[in-house]
Each structure stands twice: as C-alpha cells, then as structure tokens.
C-alpha positions in Angstrom: -10.0 -55.7 -157.6 -7.9 -53.8 -155.0 -6.9 -55.2 -151.6 -9.2 -52.6 -150.1 -12.2 -53.9 -152.1 -11.4 -57.5 -151.0 -11.9 -56.6 -147.3 -14.9 -58.1 -145.6 -17.1 -55.3 -144.2 -20.1 -57.5 -143.4 -19.6 -57.2 -139.7 -19.3 -53.4 -139.6 -21.9 -51.5 -137.6 -22.4 -48.0 -136.3 -23.4 -49.2 -132.8 -20.7 -51.8 -132.0 -17.4 -51.3 -130.0 -14.4 -50.7 -132.2 -10.7 -50.1 -131.5 -9.4 -46.8 -132.9 -6.1 -45.0 -133.2 -6.4 -41.2 -133.6 -3.3 -39.0 -134.3 -3.4 -35.3 -133.8 -1.0 -32.4 -134.1 -0.2 -30.9 -130.8 -0.1 -32.0 -127.1 -3.0 -33.4 -125.2 -2.4 -34.4 -121.6 -3.3 -37.8 -120.2 -5.8 -36.2 -117.8 -8.1 -35.7 -120.8 -8.5 -39.5 -121.2 -11.9 -39.7 -119.6 -13.1 -36.9 -121.9 -11.8 -38.9 -124.8 -13.8 -42.1 -124.0 -11.0 -43.6 -121.9 -8.6 -43.7 -124.8 -4.9 -44.0 -123.9 -3.0 -40.8 -124.7 0.7 -40.6 -125.6 2.8 -37.8 -127.0 5.9 -38.1 -129.2 8.2 -35.4 -130.3 9.2 -35.4 -134.0 12.6 -34.5 -135.4 11.3 -31.0 -136.3 10.2 -30.4 -132.7 6.5 -30.9 -133.5 4.5 -32.8 -130.9 2.2 -35.5 -132.2 -0.3 -37.1 -129.8 -1.8 -40.6 -130.3 -5.1 -41.7 -128.8 -5.7 -45.4 -128.9 -8.5 -47.5 -127.4 -11.9 -49.0 -127.8 -15.0 -46.7 -128.2 -18.4 -48.1 -127.7 -19.9 -47.0 -131.0 -19.5 -44.4 -133.8 -21.4 -41.8 -131.7 -18.6 -42.0 -129.2 -16.0 -41.6 -131.9 -17.9 -38.5 -133.2 -17.9 -37.1 -129.6 -14.1 -37.5 -129.4 -13.5 -35.9 -132.8 -15.8 -33.0 -131.8 -13.9 -32.5 -128.5 -10.6 -32.4 -130.4 -12.0 -29.9 -132.9 -13.3 -27.7 -130.0 -9.8 -27.8 -128.5 -8.4 -26.7 -131.9 -6.1 -29.8 -132.2 -5.7 -30.6 -135.9 -6.5 -34.2 -137.0 -3.8 -36.2 -138.7 -5.5 -39.6 -139.0 -8.2 -41.8 -137.7 -7.7 -45.6 -138.1 -10.0 -48.5 -137.2 -7.8 -51.3 -135.7 -8.9 -54.8 -136.5 -8.1 -56.8 -133.4 -9.0 -60.1 -135.1 -6.3 -59.7 -137.8 -2.9 -61.0 -136.7 0.1 -59.0 -138.0 3.0 -61.4 -138.5 5.5 -58.5 -138.7 4.2 -55.5 -136.8 6.2 -52.4 -137.3 8.3 -50.9 -134.6 6.2 -48.7 -132.3 7.4 -46.2 -129.7 5.2 -45.1 -126.8 6.5 -42.1 -124.8 5.5 -41.7 -121.1 6.4 -38.6 -119.2 7.3 -39.0 -115.6 8.2 -36.3 -113.1 12.0 -36.3 -113.8 12.5 -38.5 -116.9 10.9 -39.6 -120.2 10.2 -43.3 -120.7 10.4 -44.7 -124.2 8.7 -48.1 -124.6 9.7 -49.7 -127.9 7.8 -52.7 -129.3 7.3 -54.5 -132.6 9.8 -55.6 -135.2 12.8 -53.7 -136.3 15.3 -55.0 -138.9 17.9 -52.4 -138.4 18.1 -50.1 -135.4 20.2 -47.1 -136.1 21.6 -45.2 -133.1 21.8 -41.7 -134.6 18.1 -41.5 -135.5 16.9 -42.9 -132.2 19.3 -40.8 -130.2 18.2 -37.6 -132.0 14.6 -38.4 -131.2 15.4 -39.0 -127.5 17.4 -35.7 -127.3 14.7 -33.7 -128.9 12.0 -35.2 -126.7 13.9 -34.6 -123.5 14.7 -31.0 -124.5 11.0 -30.3 -125.1 10.0 -32.0 -121.9 12.7 -30.1 -119.9 14.3 -33.3 -118.5 17.8 -34.6 -118.6 17.1 -38.3 -118.0 15.5 -41.0 -120.2 14.6 -44.6 -119.9 14.5 -46.6 -123.1 12.9 -50.0 -122.9 13.8 -52.3 -125.8 12.6 -55.5 -124.2 9.5 -55.7 -126.4 11.4 -55.2 -129.6 11.9 -58.2 -131.9 14.8 -58.6 -134.4 17.3 -55.9 -135.4 21.1 -55.9 -135.3 21.3 -55.1 -131.7 23.7 -57.9 -131.1 26.4 -56.0 -133.1 27.9 -53.3 -130.9 29.3 -51.4 -133.8 26.0 -51.0 -135.7 25.1 -47.3 -136.0 28.0 -45.9 -134.0 30.1 -44.7 -136.9 27.3 -42.8 -138.5 27.2 -39.5 -136.6 25.8 -40.3 -133.2 28.8 -38.6 -131.4 28.4 -35.5 -133.6 24.7 -35.3 -132.8 25.4 -35.4 -129.1 28.2 -32.8 -129.3 25.9 -30.5 -131.2 23.2 -31.0 -128.6 25.6 -30.0 -125.8 27.1 -27.1 -127.8 23.5 -25.6 -128.0 23.6 -25.2 -124.2 21.6 -28.3 -123.3 22.3 -30.2 -120.1 24.1 -33.6 -120.4 21.7 -36.5 -120.8 21.5 -39.7 -118.7 20.1 -42.7 -120.5 19.1 -46.0 -118.9 18.5 -48.8 -121.5 16.5 -51.8 -120.7 17.2 -54.9 -122.7 16.6 -58.6 -122.7 19.0 -60.6 -120.5 20.5 -62.4 -123.6 21.3 -59.0 -125.2 23.1 -57.4 -122.2 26.6 -58.7 -123.1 26.6 -57.0 -126.5 24.9 -53.9 -125.1 27.6 -53.6 -122.4 30.1 -52.9 -125.3 27.8 -50.2 -126.5 27.7 -48.7 -123.0 31.4 -48.1 -123.2 31.1 -46.5 -126.7 28.3 -44.2 -125.5 30.2 -43.1 -122.4 33.2 -42.3 -124.7 30.9 -39.6 -126.2 30.3 -38.2 -122.7 26.8 -39.7 -122.7 26.1 -41.2 -119.2 24.5 -44.6 -119.9 23.4 -47.7 -118.0 22.5 -50.9 -119.7 20.5 -53.4 -117.7 17.6 -55.9 -117.8 16.4 -54.8 -114.4 13.7 -52.1 -114.4 14.2 -51.2 -110.7 18.0 -50.9 -111.2 17.3 -48.5 -114.1 14.9 -46.3 -112.0 17.3 -46.2 -109.1 20.2 -45.2 -111.3 18.1 -42.4 -113.0 17.0 -41.1 -109.6 20.6 -40.9 -108.5 21.2 -38.6 -111.4 18.4 -36.3 -110.5 19.1 -33.4 -108.0 17.1 -33.8 -104.7 
C-alpha cells in the first residue's frame, strides 16, 4: 500500500473550509485577492525570468475553489498546481519558503522554514533577477524566520561565483543594487563579516536585526 493510500480521507467534504495553495504561470496583482476568495497573492521571479504567482488561503468550500480556478482560466493564467494544505499535520522540517512583497521602491524577500545549506550565488541571482523585473534597485531580505543552515560561517558560498554574477549583472547595464539583510541578533556578528565581503564586490549592503533601521537605510538609497 502506498503512502497516498494510507492517508485518512474520512473527514473530506465538498462543503467544508479548506486551506489551498494554487500556483500559476504569470503575474496576478494583490488587488485581485477579493476576487480570489481573499487568498494571499505573492509573485516570485524564476531564474529564467518567468513570473510564478502563488495564491494561498482558506476557501469556504469546493465551489469557492472552482470559482477561483474559473476566474484564473478566464484571465488566461496557466495553472501549475493546486494543493490542499492539511493544517492539522505538523511538518517537523518544513522546506525553505520565500515570499516576495513588492513595495513602492524595493522588493521584500521574506524567508522562512528550514535550510541546511544557504548558497549565496543562487539566492543573489534570484534577488537580482527579481529586482530587474520589478524595476527597482533596492531589496530587503528577511532571514529571521529561517532555521538552520551554515549562515554562521562567513565564507560559505562566497567563493562560488557570487562576485562574477554581480559583475555580469552590472555589465548588462543594470543599476547597482542595495541590499538590506535582516538577521537574528545572535547571527549579526558572523553576518557583519559577510557585509564586508559583499561590499568588496561593489554591492552596497547593510546587515541588521532592526527592521526600522533597514527601511531607513533603503530609503536613504532611493532618490527623492
């Protein structure tokens, strides 16, 4: 018997509230949330430049789910996946998740979950591509909700092409990027060493555990 067959479906019903996560190809603005049953809407740029939008939230029944899917179909937004989220099941090791929020002058990357090995080149390339698509030159990356990883070692990831990625980004005519990184207070000392390495690449960086300090610093980098 497969693990899927072992699942208990006795409590499933077509007329009960259920938490869903829906992923689509393309961009859907947050203002459409009410049309989508109040689901939270977030966009994320992939490495190839493709925008993937995630809708997550509770729908009152399967009729509401059907209404959301029909609305997406009418908007010609291709469906990638629909997942029912079991809120009663605890995940001891949830995967790393990144939620992207677009503000007026910067992108905010909110990172949560568990990450065993955080590689700078991959994450930096994602940030660069996202900012380029959004037309901004400032980013706030919040790692305070991330558990685990080798973030206490300032050398992890920095000898694997991050500087070349940023030089290539600038050579393509893009504006220099300003990145504010939010970390837990106990991580700040190690991250301060990373701050020096990042700045040696020409990448303006602030490492802090204070959200207001990060916002003030980013605003100082934005032309009035």
